[in-house]
C-alpha positions, 0 to 999 in steps of 0.5 A, spaced: 577 160 488 584 163 489 587 167 486 595 165 484 598 170 489 594 167 494 596 160 493 603 162 493 602 166 500 598 159 503 605 155 499 609 160 503 607 160 510 607 153 511 615 150 511 616 145 506 620 138 508 627 135 509 627 129 507 634 126 506 637 119 503 644 117 506 648 110 506 654 108 504 657 108 498 654 102 493 648 102 497 643 105 492 641 111 495 641 116 488 636 112 484 631 114 490 631 120 488 628 123 483 622 118 484 621 119 491 621 127 488 615 123 483 612 121 488 611 128 493 610 132 485 603 126 485 601 129 491 601 136 490 607 138 493 612 143 490 619 139 490 628 141 489 633 135 489 640 136 490 646 134 493 652 134 498 656 135 497 655 140 492 648 144 489 650 151 489 656 153 484 661 153 489 658 147 492 660 144 486 667 146 486 668 143 493 665 136 490 670 135 486 675 137 491 674 133 495 672 128 491 679 127 488 684 130 492 688 127 498 688 132 504 687 132 512 681 129 515 680 136 519 680 138 512 675 134 509 669 136 514 671 143 513 671 143 507 664 139 507 661 144 511 664 149 507 660 147 502 654 145 505 653 152 509 652 155 502 648 149 501 644 151 506 644 158 504 642 160 497 639 153 496 635 148 502 633 154 507 630 158 502 626 152 498 624 151 506 621 157 507 618 157 499 614 151 502 618 147 497 618 140 499 627 138 501 630 131 497 637 131 498 642 126 497 646 127 503 646 131 509 650 132 516 648 125 517 654 124 512 659 127 516 658 124 522 659 118 519 664 118 513 669 124 517 667 120 524 666 113 523 670 112 517 676 118 518 676 118 526 675 124 527 670 126 534 663 127 535 665 132 539 668 136 533 662 134 528 657 137 532 661 144 533 661 144 526 653 142 525 652 147 531 654 153 527 651 151 520 645 148 522 643 149 529 636 148 531 636 144 522 635 137 522 631 134 517 624 131 518 626 124 514 632 120 514 632 113 510 638 110 510 640 105 506 643 099 509 648 094 506 653 091 508 660 093 506 662 086 503 655 087 498 657 094 497 663 094 495 660 089 490 657 093 487 662 098 487 668 094 483 660 093 478 660 102 477 664 107 474 671 110 475 671 112 481 672 116 487 676 116 492 672 114 498 669 109 494 676 106 493 676 106 500 679 100 504 673 095 507 674 097 513 673 104 512 666 102 510 665 098 516 666 104 521 662 108 517 656 103 516 657 103 524 657 110 524 650 111 520 647 106 525 649 109 530 646 116 529 639 112 527 639 109 533 641 115 536 635 118 532 630 114 532 624 119 530 627 121 524 631 116 521 628 110 517 632 104 516 630 101 509 634 094 508 638 096 501 640 087 500 633 087 497 629 089 491 628 095 488 620 093 489 621 092 496 625 098 498 620 103 494 614 101 497 616 102 504 619 107 502 611 110 500 608 108 506 614 112 510 612 118 505 605 117 506 605 119 512 609 124 511 604 127 506 599 126 512 603 132 516 605 136 510 597 137 506 598 141 499 595 148 498 588 147 494 588 151 488 580 152 489 579 155 496 586 155 499 585 149 505 591 145 507 589 137 505 
């Protein structure tokens, strides 16, 4: 039987899997974060859940500013990437280096969708920030919860007090959704598009099917032998 130290070394020698969930406000992606983490944990992996903007003490402060204060589009993008830089340095990258899986509610695709599509910032400007903050690091899998802006708006009207993004006009979400779908077409190797208008049971079955493929490529460490399984 391998010792705890050996198990830790074996786990740390393999980079963890980075999963992100994306979609317009009202698409329901956040509902699945903890469920996904539970499936990963049951498969024998250590996993953390986090979100953007946020994920660190400073990131949560910036989240509050971003969701409640009107600002210039450039300012918004810079603050998003500032929070992301802190998030990567203090949370995401250390977890992946330890061999942990990371399930993150939004990442850089959201900046291309919201600040790019929604606000109209150029893809080139966002790409410069992306290269600066996390050159060489992309999610291993991105689940895009796709939903028409009309249905998303109906859901938001039934939800809690809406933040300034959730209060945007329909055309904003039309542009945001289009930008998300463009990202998925540009990066088909990591995107899985889910129809978020369908019942939750169907969505979770699709999630599980794709998760099982990921699990096959990131075997867990056997506590007795140290082998990857």
